[in-house]
One Martini backbone bead per residue (centre of mass of N, CA, C, O) as a GRO file, in nm:
protein
  281
    1UNK     BB    1  -1.417  -2.515   1.763
    2UNK     BB    2  -1.469  -2.210   1.551
    3UNK     BB    3  -1.709  -2.008   1.391
    4UNK     BB    4  -1.707  -1.686   1.427
    5UNK     BB    5  -1.887  -1.605   1.165
    6UNK     BB    6  -2.196  -1.691   1.301
    7UNK     BB    7  -2.478  -1.787   1.392
    8UNK     BB    8  -2.469  -1.716   1.748
    9UNK     BB    9  -2.207  -1.581   1.764
   10UNK     BB   10  -1.940  -1.423   1.948
   11UNK     BB   11  -1.804  -1.119   1.859
   12UNK     BB   12  -1.511  -0.982   1.942
   13UNK     BB   13  -1.283  -0.734   1.959
   14UNK     BB   14  -1.047  -0.932   1.916
   15UNK     BB   15  -1.144  -1.052   1.653
   16UNK     BB   16  -1.141  -0.785   1.494
   17UNK     BB   17  -0.843  -0.706   1.547
   18UNK     BB   18  -0.706  -0.944   1.404
   19UNK     BB   19  -0.817  -0.863   1.128
   20UNK     BB   20  -0.735  -0.559   1.109
   21UNK     BB   21  -0.424  -0.605   1.131
   22UNK     BB   22  -0.416  -0.738   0.834
   23UNK     BB   23  -0.523  -0.454   0.692
   24UNK     BB   24  -0.384  -0.249   0.902
   25UNK     BB   25  -0.186  -0.016   0.990
   26UNK     BB   26  -0.028   0.180   1.186
   27UNK     BB   27  -0.210   0.485   1.275
   28UNK     BB   28  -0.344   0.745   1.083
   29UNK     BB   29  -0.610   0.862   0.870
   30UNK     BB   30  -0.486   1.153   0.943
   31UNK     BB   31  -0.337   1.434   0.946
   32UNK     BB   32  -0.177   1.667   1.169
   33UNK     BB   33  -0.140   1.993   1.354
   34UNK     BB   34   0.064   2.078   1.575
   35UNK     BB   35   0.097   2.283   1.867
   36UNK     BB   36   0.251   2.571   2.051
   37UNK     BB   37   0.386   2.687   2.337
   38UNK     BB   38   0.606   2.746   2.581
   39UNK     BB   39   0.450   2.489   2.771
   40UNK     BB   40   0.290   2.353   2.522
   41UNK     BB   41   0.098   2.082   2.358
   42UNK     BB   42  -0.117   2.047   2.069
   43UNK     BB   43  -0.355   1.791   1.988
   44UNK     BB   44  -0.553   1.697   1.774
   45UNK     BB   45  -0.781   1.515   1.665
   46UNK     BB   46  -0.806   1.154   1.655
   47UNK     BB   47  -0.771   0.880   1.402
   48UNK     BB   48  -0.698   0.528   1.456
   49UNK     BB   49  -0.441   0.256   1.466
   50UNK     BB   50  -0.382  -0.029   1.702
   51UNK     BB   51  -0.346  -0.346   1.667
   52UNK     BB   52  -0.654  -0.329   1.535
   53UNK     BB   53  -0.728  -0.070   1.710
   54UNK     BB   54  -0.957   0.163   1.719
   55UNK     BB   55  -0.939   0.532   1.756
   56UNK     BB   56  -1.019   0.823   1.960
   57UNK     BB   57  -0.975   1.184   1.994
   58UNK     BB   58  -0.943   1.471   2.143
   59UNK     BB   59  -0.838   1.755   2.195
   60UNK     BB   60  -0.500   1.808   2.335
   61UNK     BB   61  -0.326   1.950   2.619
   62UNK     BB   62   0.019   1.951   2.699
   63UNK     BB   63   0.263   1.940   2.929
   64UNK     BB   64   0.575   2.026   2.903
   65UNK     BB   65   0.906   1.902   2.911
   66UNK     BB   66   1.181   2.052   3.003
   67UNK     BB   67   1.491   2.144   3.013
   68UNK     BB   68   1.765   2.146   3.241
   69UNK     BB   69   1.961   2.149   2.984
   70UNK     BB   70   1.965   2.282   2.703
   71UNK     BB   71   1.837   2.037   2.484
   72UNK     BB   72   1.537   1.868   2.360
   73UNK     BB   73   1.367   1.557   2.265
   74UNK     BB   74   1.038   1.481   2.247
   75UNK     BB   75   0.742   1.267   2.320
   76UNK     BB   76   0.435   1.176   2.149
   77UNK     BB   77   0.187   0.927   2.259
   78UNK     BB   78   0.018   0.637   2.215
   79UNK     BB   79  -0.139   0.432   2.483
   80UNK     BB   80  -0.167   0.086   2.574
   81UNK     BB   81  -0.334  -0.059   2.876
   82UNK     BB   82  -0.498  -0.352   2.957
   83UNK     BB   83  -0.457  -0.326   3.289
   84UNK     BB   84  -0.642  -0.067   3.255
   85UNK     BB   85  -0.980  -0.047   3.306
   86UNK     BB   86  -1.032   0.275   3.290
   87UNK     BB   87  -0.743   0.369   3.112
   88UNK     BB   88  -0.621   0.220   2.832
   89UNK     BB   89  -0.609   0.512   2.698
   90UNK     BB   90  -0.327   0.734   2.607
   91UNK     BB   91  -0.182   1.060   2.608
   92UNK     BB   92   0.167   1.114   2.591
   93UNK     BB   93   0.462   1.258   2.762
   94UNK     BB   94   0.820   1.309   2.693
   95UNK     BB   95   1.184   1.403   2.719
   96UNK     BB   96   1.211   1.151   2.517
   97UNK     BB   97   1.322   0.899   2.280
   98UNK     BB   98   1.149   0.590   2.238
   99UNK     BB   99   1.072   0.283   2.213
  100UNK     BB  100   0.779   0.120   2.155
  101UNK     BB  101   0.545  -0.091   2.235
  102UNK     BB  102   0.457  -0.423   2.047
  103UNK     BB  103   0.250  -0.590   2.184
  104UNK     BB  104   0.014  -0.839   2.153
  105UNK     BB  105  -0.309  -0.747   2.259
  106UNK     BB  106  -0.459  -1.009   2.115
  107UNK     BB  107  -0.306  -1.178   2.324
  108UNK     BB  108  -0.051  -1.142   2.575
  109UNK     BB  109  -0.040  -0.854   2.560
  110UNK     BB  110  -0.048  -0.505   2.727
  111UNK     BB  111   0.135  -0.316   2.537
  112UNK     BB  112   0.097  -0.009   2.328
  113UNK     BB  113   0.258   0.203   2.067
  114UNK     BB  114   0.242   0.538   1.911
  115UNK     BB  115   0.366   0.791   1.735
  116UNK     BB  116   0.285   1.144   1.683
  117UNK     BB  117   0.526   1.328   1.816
  118UNK     BB  118   0.775   1.590   1.823
  119UNK     BB  119   0.977   1.786   2.052
  120UNK     BB  120   1.126   2.100   2.130
  121UNK     BB  121   1.353   2.214   2.402
  122UNK     BB  122   1.435   2.416   2.656
  123UNK     BB  123   1.453   2.573   2.968
  124UNK     BB  124   1.186   2.776   2.881
  125UNK     BB  125   1.085   2.632   2.597
  126UNK     BB  126   0.907   2.562   2.327
  127UNK     BB  127   1.038   2.536   1.975
  128UNK     BB  128   0.887   2.263   1.867
  129UNK     BB  129   0.666   2.068   1.634
  130UNK     BB  130   0.629   1.723   1.503
  131UNK     BB  131   0.482   1.526   1.282
  132UNK     BB  132   0.519   1.138   1.284
  133UNK     BB  133   0.295   0.979   1.194
  134UNK     BB  134   0.137   0.740   1.044
  135UNK     BB  135  -0.036   0.730   0.734
  136UNK     BB  136  -0.323   0.581   0.638
  137UNK     BB  137  -0.412   0.483   0.301
  138UNK     BB  138  -0.500   0.173   0.360
  139UNK     BB  139  -0.465  -0.117   0.276
  140UNK     BB  140  -0.263  -0.361   0.287
  141UNK     BB  141   0.016  -0.449   0.118
  142UNK     BB  142   0.262  -0.638   0.005
  143UNK     BB  143   0.481  -0.428   0.063
  144UNK     BB  144   0.423  -0.386   0.365
  145UNK     BB  145   0.492  -0.678   0.443
  146UNK     BB  146   0.774  -0.725   0.314
  147UNK     BB  147   0.923  -0.471   0.442
  148UNK     BB  148   0.882  -0.616   0.750
  149UNK     BB  149   1.071  -0.831   0.692
  150UNK     BB  150   1.371  -1.005   0.860
  151UNK     BB  151   1.442  -1.251   0.736
  152UNK     BB  152   1.741  -1.460   0.611
  153UNK     BB  153   1.620  -1.701   0.508
  154UNK     BB  154   1.678  -1.973   0.241
  155UNK     BB  155   1.506  -2.242   0.283
  156UNK     BB  156   1.264  -2.154   0.181
  157UNK     BB  157   1.106  -2.104  -0.110
  158UNK     BB  158   1.001  -1.816   0.034
  159UNK     BB  159   1.161  -1.594   0.180
  160UNK     BB  160   1.189  -1.295   0.320
  161UNK     BB  161   1.443  -1.217   0.164
  162UNK     BB  162   1.334  -1.282  -0.120
  163UNK     BB  163   1.091  -1.092  -0.104
  164UNK     BB  164   1.258  -0.831  -0.081
  165UNK     BB  165   1.403  -0.858  -0.349
  166UNK     BB  166   1.154  -0.857  -0.528
  167UNK     BB  167   1.048  -0.583  -0.426
  168UNK     BB  168   1.301  -0.410  -0.504
  169UNK     BB  169   1.276  -0.487  -0.825
  170UNK     BB  170   1.012  -0.330  -0.795
  171UNK     BB  171   0.783  -0.122  -0.840
  172UNK     BB  172   0.545   0.009  -0.639
  173UNK     BB  173   0.379   0.103  -0.902
  174UNK     BB  174   0.155   0.136  -1.140
  175UNK     BB  175   0.170   0.310  -1.438
  176UNK     BB  176  -0.043   0.547  -1.596
  177UNK     BB  177  -0.127   0.583  -1.948
  178UNK     BB  178  -0.313   0.834  -2.111
  179UNK     BB  179  -0.528   0.817  -2.420
  180UNK     BB  180  -0.785   1.021  -2.601
  181UNK     BB  181  -0.687   1.061  -2.929
  182UNK     BB  182  -0.593   0.810  -3.048
  183UNK     BB  183  -0.646   0.583  -3.345
  184UNK     BB  184  -0.317   0.477  -3.404
  185UNK     BB  185  -0.156   0.332  -3.190
  186UNK     BB  186   0.179   0.296  -3.045
  187UNK     BB  187   0.370   0.044  -2.846
  188UNK     BB  188   0.624   0.002  -2.605
  189UNK     BB  189   0.680  -0.205  -2.356
  190UNK     BB  190   0.673  -0.150  -1.997
  191UNK     BB  191   0.731  -0.206  -1.693
  192UNK     BB  192   0.467  -0.128  -1.493
  193UNK     BB  193   0.252  -0.061  -1.727
  194UNK     BB  194  -0.038   0.137  -1.826
  195UNK     BB  195  -0.242   0.150  -2.121
  196UNK     BB  196  -0.484   0.406  -2.216
  197UNK     BB  197  -0.748   0.387  -2.469
  198UNK     BB  198  -1.046   0.607  -2.523
  199UNK     BB  199  -1.092   0.610  -2.815
  200UNK     BB  200  -1.380   0.514  -3.011
  201UNK     BB  201  -1.197   0.539  -3.306
  202UNK     BB  202  -1.028   0.301  -3.314
  203UNK     BB  203  -0.838   0.096  -3.563
  204UNK     BB  204  -0.538   0.070  -3.449
  205UNK     BB  205  -0.286  -0.151  -3.278
  206UNK     BB  206   0.055  -0.125  -3.175
  207UNK     BB  207   0.271  -0.386  -3.033
  208UNK     BB  208   0.591  -0.385  -2.881
  209UNK     BB  209   0.834  -0.631  -2.820
  210UNK     BB  210   1.102  -0.696  -2.674
  211UNK     BB  211   1.393  -0.890  -2.684
  212UNK     BB  212   1.382  -0.857  -2.359
  213UNK     BB  213   1.300  -1.001  -2.032
  214UNK     BB  214   1.212  -1.019  -1.714
  215UNK     BB  215   1.111  -1.202  -1.480
  216UNK     BB  216   0.784  -1.055  -1.406
  217UNK     BB  217   0.678  -0.913  -1.622
  218UNK     BB  218   0.441  -0.626  -1.647
  219UNK     BB  219   0.157  -0.538  -1.857
  220UNK     BB  220  -0.095  -0.302  -1.997
  221UNK     BB  221  -0.390  -0.286  -2.219
  222UNK     BB  222  -0.643  -0.034  -2.279
  223UNK     BB  223  -0.952  -0.047  -2.480
  224UNK     BB  224  -1.178   0.064  -2.723
  225UNK     BB  225  -1.419  -0.113  -2.900
  226UNK     BB  226  -1.582  -0.050  -3.158
  227UNK     BB  227  -1.818  -0.132  -3.390
  228UNK     BB  228  -1.542  -0.148  -3.535
  229UNK     BB  229  -1.301  -0.351  -3.512
  230UNK     BB  230  -0.988  -0.356  -3.441
  231UNK     BB  231  -0.639  -0.387  -3.504
  232UNK     BB  232  -0.409  -0.606  -3.333
  233UNK     BB  233  -0.049  -0.580  -3.324
  234UNK     BB  234   0.220  -0.795  -3.277
  235UNK     BB  235   0.574  -0.734  -3.203
  236UNK     BB  236   0.847  -0.963  -3.210
  237UNK     BB  237   1.199  -0.905  -3.106
  238UNK     BB  238   1.221  -1.189  -2.998
  239UNK     BB  239   1.270  -1.553  -2.898
  240UNK     BB  240   1.013  -1.581  -2.766
  241UNK     BB  241   0.707  -1.699  -2.669
  242UNK     BB  242   0.366  -1.648  -2.758
  243UNK     BB  243   0.086  -1.664  -2.532
  244UNK     BB  244  -0.256  -1.696  -2.592
  245UNK     BB  245  -0.544  -1.569  -2.402
  246UNK     BB  246  -0.888  -1.576  -2.419
  247UNK     BB  247  -1.027  -1.333  -2.586
  248UNK     BB  248  -1.090  -1.325  -2.898
  249UNK     BB  249  -0.923  -1.314  -3.224
  250UNK     BB  250  -0.662  -1.514  -3.356
  251UNK     BB  251  -0.386  -1.437  -3.600
  252UNK     BB  252  -0.133  -1.508  -3.476
  253UNK     BB  253  -0.042  -1.161  -3.393
  254UNK     BB  254  -0.358  -1.105  -3.446
  255UNK     BB  255  -0.616  -0.907  -3.309
  256UNK     BB  256  -0.979  -0.956  -3.282
  257UNK     BB  257  -1.202  -0.797  -3.131
  258UNK     BB  258  -1.480  -0.719  -2.987
  259UNK     BB  259  -1.728  -0.529  -3.038
  260UNK     BB  260  -1.820  -0.305  -2.806
  261UNK     BB  261  -1.560  -0.309  -2.609
  262UNK     BB  262  -1.363  -0.357  -2.325
  263UNK     BB  263  -1.010  -0.399  -2.342
  264UNK     BB  264  -0.781  -0.634  -2.182
  265UNK     BB  265  -0.419  -0.649  -2.179
  266UNK     BB  266  -0.197  -0.896  -2.048
  267UNK     BB  267   0.158  -0.890  -1.974
  268UNK     BB  268   0.359  -1.193  -1.906
  269UNK     BB  269   0.683  -1.286  -1.795
  270UNK     BB  270   0.817  -1.622  -1.692
  271UNK     BB  271   1.106  -1.686  -1.865
  272UNK     BB  272   0.970  -1.811  -2.144
  273UNK     BB  273   0.692  -1.666  -2.173
  274UNK     BB  274   0.460  -1.456  -2.333
  275UNK     BB  275   0.174  -1.368  -2.172
  276UNK     BB  276  -0.159  -1.323  -2.316
  277UNK     BB  277  -0.435  -1.153  -2.176
  278UNK     BB  278  -0.790  -1.151  -2.264
  279UNK     BB  279  -1.044  -0.908  -2.189
  280UNK     BB  280  -1.409  -0.855  -2.193
  281UNK     BB  281  -1.679  -0.581  -2.138
   0.00000   0.00000   0.00000
């Protein structure tokens, strides 16, 4: 038994890599533009992540392997071989495209690779090169994880297959609609939308709830409550119950928020109730 990150403990690169792999996908932190001559391909300096191991390279020019007849599509890739103590990391080129090894080098695996680019060539010269690496936009999201699950089991309470279905039915990201001018806005809520009203002179806010929603619906409204608190009125056109929670003062479906606060209202339909959470800052 070991508490890895604790005073006096030795945190190894493998320990860090296991954690990083759960946070970052494989790929590069920025795209690059490869170039070519008749017989070479040049890859600019790279900074990326492979199986939780971050790496950098300098610009490198590789001798291309040309076609013996006709045309070919070749592959340029980063490759880790943990059994090579002197050069465990290498940028390689080959004259065909194959699946790269993805053995867990933080456990018992020894080889791992990610594709950087593909090139085309005929018998006399390189004719083109295309950047193909994944560009890492930030920390892994739930979508990144669910989209890579392959199980079709429906035995577990939430199988990988069910997770993919849920993910498919939701938009990838919440869309934000900003309004800095309205002082008496009205809005009908739409799933996966956030509405932001930043005019500090807002006096009333009308929010209309549709006659029906699918379970899992979520939307939010953010506004500035001025020194004289506005009146926020909910209109329920459905037969479901509205359950209000959090801060502010409610009278039936009318909210009076605290003055001089930024107010966030989150609407979530669980299949039975429309839950409205209010927070003030």
